[in-house]
N, C-alpha and C positions, 0 to 999 in steps of 0.2 A: 391800615398801616401796611408796611411792607416788611417782609422778613426773609432772610436768606437770599439766594440768588434769584428765586422766583417770587415776584410780588404776590402777596397773599392779601387780597382785598376782601371787603365785605360783600362784594358782588360776585356773581358767577363769572368765571374766567372764560367759559366757552359758550357761545350762543347756541342754544338748543335748536334742533330742527323743529320749526314751529308747525304745529298742526292746527287746522281750523277747528274752533269750538263754537257751537251755536247756542243761542238762548231762545226759548219759545215765548219769552215775555213780549208783549206788545208795548211800544213806546208811549209813555204818558209823562211828558216833561215840558219844561219851559222852552220856548224857541229862542235859540241864540240870536243875537242881533247882528252877528258877523255876516259879511257878504259871502264868505267862503274863500278858500285858498285860490280857487281858479280866477277870482277877481282881483287878487292882490298883485300889484306891479313889482312887489319885492321878490317874487318867486320865479325861478327858472328851472331849466333842466338840472337833474340831480345826478352826480356821478356815483352816488352810493348804491342806488338801485332805481330801476326804471319806473316803478310805480310811485315814486316820491317826487316832490318838487322841493327845491332848496333855495335858501336865501340867507341874508345876514343883515344886521343893523349895527351901527356904531353906538357904543355907550361909553360913558366916562369910566376909566379904570378906577378912579377915586372920586366919588361923587361929592366929597367935601373939599377936593382940591382939583379943580378942572385943569390946572396947569400940568397935572400928571399925565395928560394925554388920554387917548381913547383906546378901546379894545373892540374888536369885531366879534360879535356873538352870532354864530352860525346856527341854523335850525333847518329842519326838514318837515314837510307836511304831507300827509296821506289823506286823500279825499275819500269820504265814505262811499261805499260801493252800492248801497241800496238806494237807487234813485227813485223808487216808487213811493217811498214814505218820507215824511218830513225828517230832516236831520236833527239829531239831538245836539246837546252842547258839545263843543269840541273837547277832546281829552288831551290834556298836556301830560305827556309821559316823561317822568324824571328818572334818569339813569342812576345806578348804584355806584359803588366804588368806595370813596370818592376817587376820581381819576379817569372814569369811563366816559366816552362820548355818548351822544344821544341816540345813535343808531341802535345801541343795545336795548334801551327802553322801548324804542319804536318797534323793534322786532317782537318783544314780548307782548306789547299792547295789540299789535296786529294779529298775534296768535289767538286773541280772544275774539271769536267770530262776531259777537254782537257789537263790539267796539268798531271793528273794521267796517261792518255793514252800516251802522247807524250814526257814526260819529267821525268827524274829521279828527285826525291825530296829529299833534304837534310835538316834536321832540327837539330840544335845543342841546347843543354841546355846551355844558357849563363852562364858564370862563376858566381857562387853564387846561382845557381838554380838547381833543379832537381838532376841529378847525377853528376853535375859539382861543387861539394863542396857547396851544398846548405847552405846558411848562416842561422844560428839559433840564433837570438837575442831574448831571451825569453820574455823580457818585451814588445817588439813590436809584437812578434808572438802571444802572449796571449791576445793582444788587450789593449785598454785604454779607459777611460771614460771622461777624462778632458784634456784640453790642457797642464796643468802642468804635468800630467802623460805622455803625449806624449813627452814633452821636456825631461823629466827624462829618458824615454825609448830611445830616440834618442841619448842622451848623453852617456848612458850606452853602446849602440851598437857601437858608434864611439870609445869608450875606449876599448871595446872588440876586435875590428878589429885592433886597433893601427895603425902602419905604412901602413897597407893594406887598410885603410878606403877609400883611393882615387884610388883604383885599380879595381873598379867594374862599371866604367862608360862605355859609348857607345864606346869610343875610344879603350879601351882594348878589349871589346867584338868584335869590328870590326877586330882587329888584330887576335883574336882567330878564327874568321870565315875564315880569309885568310889562317891561318895555316891549318885548316880543308880542305879548297879548294886545297891547295898544296898537302896535304897528299893523297887526293882522286884522284888528277891528272886532275881535271876538269878545262877547260878554253875554252871559257868564260862562265859566269854564268848569269842567270836571278835572280832577287831578288824580293820576295814578302813578305811584312810585313803589319801587321795591328796594329792600335793603337800605343802604345809606341814603338813597334818594329820598327816603321818607323824612330826612332832616331838612333839606331845602323845601320839601313839600309843606312841612309844618311852618317853616320860616315864611313861606308865601301866604299860607292860610291866615296867620295872625296879622300880617301886614296889609293884606288886601282882601279882607273877608267879604266885602260887598261884591266881589267878582267870583266867588266860589259857590258852586252849585252842589257838588258832592265830592267825597274824598274816599280813596282806597289806599290803605297802607298794607303793603305786601311784605311780610317778614321784616318789619322795621323796628326802630328803637326810639325811646323818648329822647327829646332834646334836653329837657331839664333832668339833671342826674345828680341830685344832692347826695345820694349814697354812693355815687361813682360805680354803679352797677356795670355800666358799659366800659368805663375807664379801666377798672380792674378786671373786667369780664367775670364778675361774681356770679356764681351759679352755673356758668357755662361748662366748666370741666366735667362736673357730674352729669349735666344735661347731655353732653356729647356722648359720654359712656352709655347713658340710658338709651339714647337714640340709636346708636350702633347695635346695642343689645336687642332693642325692639325690632330693628330690621332683620337681625339674625333669627329671631323667633318666628318671623313671617316667611322665612326662606327655608324651604325643605332641604336645600343643599347645605345648610348651615347646621351641622350636627354637633351642637355643643349644649351640654346640660344647663350650664349657668353662664351665659356669655358675659354678663356684667361682671361677675366675679373673676372670670378669666382676664378681662381687660384691666381690671384693677390690679390683678397680679402682675401683668406686664408692666404697667406704669411703675409700680413699686419696685419691681425687679430692676428696671433700667435706672431708677433713681438711686438705688443702692449700688449698682455696678453697671454702667453703660456697656452695651454690647458693641464690640468692634470686630470686623472681619473683612475679608476681601470679596469682591464681586467681579466675576468675569464679564467683560463687555465685548460684544462681537467686534472683531477687527482691532482691538486695542488691548493695552495692558490691564491687568486686574486693578481695580480701584479699592482703596480702603474706605469703608463706610462705617460711620459711628451712629449708633442708635441710642439716644438719651431721651429724656422726658419731652424735649421740644420736638424731636423727630416723631415720637409716638403721637403727640398731640396733632402734628401735621398730618400723619397718616389717618387718624380717626376723623379729622375734619374733612378729609378728602374721600371718606367712605360714603357710599350711597348705592342706590338701586339703578342708576342710569350709567352703565359702564360706557355707552357710546358718547356720553357727555364728559368723559374723562374721570368719572368717579371709580373708586375701587370697590369691587364686589365684596359685600360684608362677609360672605362665606369664605372668600380668599383671605381676608384679614384674620378671621377667626381660625382658619386652618394654619396660618403662620404663627399665631399665638400658641395654638396647641402643639405645633412642632417645636417651638421654643421651650415649652415646658418639658418636652422629651429630650431636650439637648440639641435639637437640630435647628441651628440659627439661620441657615441659608435662606429659607423663604422670607423671613422677616427682613434680612439684610437686602434682598433683592427688591422688596417692596419699598423700603426706605430709600434705596438708590434711585428708584423711579419717581417717587412721589414726595419725598421729604426735602427736596432741594439740595443743591450742591454746586460746586464751582463750574460744572459743565453746563448749567442752565443758561439760556440766553434771555435777557430781558426784552420785553416788547418795545416797539417804537413808541415814543411819547404820544403820538397822535392816536394810537390804539389804546394805550393806557399810560397815564402820566403819574409816575411815582412822586414827582415834585408836587403836583396838585393834590395827590393823596395826602401828603404830610401837611401841606399848606392849609387845606380845608379842615383836616382833623385837628390841627393845632389851634385853629381859630374857633371851632365849634364846641370842642369837648370842655366839660367842667373838670378843673384840676384841683389837686389838694394844695396847690400854691396859688398865689396871686400872679396875674400876668405881668404886673409891674415889678415883681420881686427880682432882685439880682439872682444870677444863676446859682451862686453858692447858697443863698437862702432857699431857693427852690429845691436844691438837693437835700438840704437838711429837713425840710418839710416833707418831701417825698419819702425819705428814709424813715422818718418818724411814723408817717401814716402806714407805711408798709409793715413796720414792726408792730403797730397796733392792731393789725388784722389778726383774727384768731388763727391758730395753727391749721385748723381744718378748712380755712376759707377756700382753698383750691383743691379739695379732695377729688380724686385720689392722688393728685400731684403735690409735690412739695412746693413751697412758696417760690423758691428760686427757680425750680424747674418750669412751672407754669409761666412765670413772668419772663423767663428766658424765651418763651414762645410768643407771648403777646406784646412784650416790650412796652409796658405802661408808662415808662419814663421817657419815651422817644421824643416828647416835646420839651424836655427840660431846657434845651439850649435854643429853642426857637425864639426869635427876637420879640422883645416886648412890643406891643402894638402902639403905633402912633395914634390910631383911631380905631378902637375896638368896636366891631359890629356884631353883637351877639346873634346867634341863630334865632332865638326867641327872646325878646326883651322881657325883663323881670315882671313888668306890669301888664303883659300882653294877655289877651283872652282868646281862646280857640273858638272858632265859629261853630254854632249849633246847626250843622247841616247833615244830611244823610251820610253816614260814615261806616265803612267796612274795614275791619282790621283782621288780617289773615296770618295765621301761624301754621307751620307744618310740624307734625310730631316726629318726622325724620330729618329735620333741619339741623345740621351740625355747624352751620355758620352763625345764624341768629335763631337760636332755639326759642320755644315758647316762653321760657322763663324771662327772656329779655323783651319779647314782644308784649308781654303782660304789662310792662312798665309804660308802654305806649297807651294801653287801654286805660290806665289810671289817668292819663291826660284827657282822654275822650270817653268818659264813663257811659255816655249815651250811645256809643257806637255799638254796632254788632260785631262781636269778637268770635271768630270761628277758628278752631284748630282742626286742620284737615289731616285725616289719617293717611299715612303713607307718603305725604308730600314733603319735599325738601325745599331747596332754595333756588329761585323764589317759588312761592307756593303755587303761583299760576303757571309755572313751567309745564308744558304739555307732557313731559315725561311722567308726571305723577297723575295723569288722568284729567278729566274735564270738569270736575266739581268746582274748583276754585274759579276757573274761567267763567263758568255758568253763573256763579254768585256775583262776580264782578260785572258781567254783562247785564244781569238783571237789575243791579243797583243803578247803573248808569242809564239804563233804559226806563226804569219805572220809579226810581228813587226809593225802592224798598228791596231788601235782600231776599225776603220770602223764606221758603222752606230750606233749611240747611242740613237736612238729614243725610244728604249725599256725603257729607264730610266725615261720617262716622265709620265708614268701611273703606279700607284701601282699595284702589282700583287696580 
């Protein structure tokens, strides 16, 4: 979903500087029947980066209505670098977001040394993103400041897409992935996805299990969500506070006796009386900044140990909280001005990140407390009733209104009723029993372990690993080599092996 003037997606907004990670496992795997990307006439020079080859195929926009026209699905391929040993199955890398193009996932996959060495990597731009017809819904792309602006922007985007409004979900993306697989001639394939990319990964796995060799879910969430854990973001408020507090306890510069208590104090302080003050900006007039519960939630979600990746140093956050308790509000106001969004932020180009695709995918894939065919007024009544029925402590330490003002769980209330609904995972579908690794990071403030655990419930035979010190995505090189080594080992040997490296932060 997007919030404020800066889109806040489930994926990482900044591509990390990727470091090579190696695995000492020897490859023992089935040989893919694909001839390899070098033999495909679909591929040519790639403008994205010189070590890739790029191509595209045409697929129906609406497979049930061929008269709706075609859409071009673009993809890039990286050829494995170890030419001395047999290549393993190609890895299809699925980007997060939703709204992000495939180059994001390609970058993270190639940061895992064993993947780059032993496996060809394929990354598509999901329909509605990148070079695959990036959706441009201007009112969403340019950002919004109030929930009523969001509702109007969502309504306008749905009207703009018309009958195609329900054609950007994970089910259609999975079918596009299968079309690319067939076009390249690869069989079987491995799948790697992080964050929201794990949703189309699941959609693919249940529709085409005969082509799946192994799965990696990096900081993902379950598709089936009968308790609406992801829709309401249940458990996440407290989990984010715990993650930031944990990072503080590991940082010698973070001199706070009880960081979790201090953070809870701040949330309740601004819930009771939002902080308002002016912030000096170089070369400009002072700006009035408001810090309420939504702004604090945004700050905490932006906190992490990789400052060069755009995260806020936890010691800096805790110092601002401590100053606020002493009556000095300036440090907190300055942080909010930089990281909590505001009218001065500039939204990205739709081909870099599509806010329209973000909402179109999310409104198709998510389980709601209303029926998709319900009129909007009926949806509103059901949503309000479900919200009232949640226990008062559901979003501790935030108030109900404060937390939902940040996450906007009702953003899809006005999205058009589907002409042809394609669920991410059909109700009677079964997940394939293949080697599977599920990764969570104990410092992840975007998709914390409490959410990733719901995915483990769908894949009970999977290896579930929580990596100490890792954030989002878990395989990001900023958090060390452990997760990358586990992923490389699984794809090389179909076994995760020793996971003890996950127990200590690197």
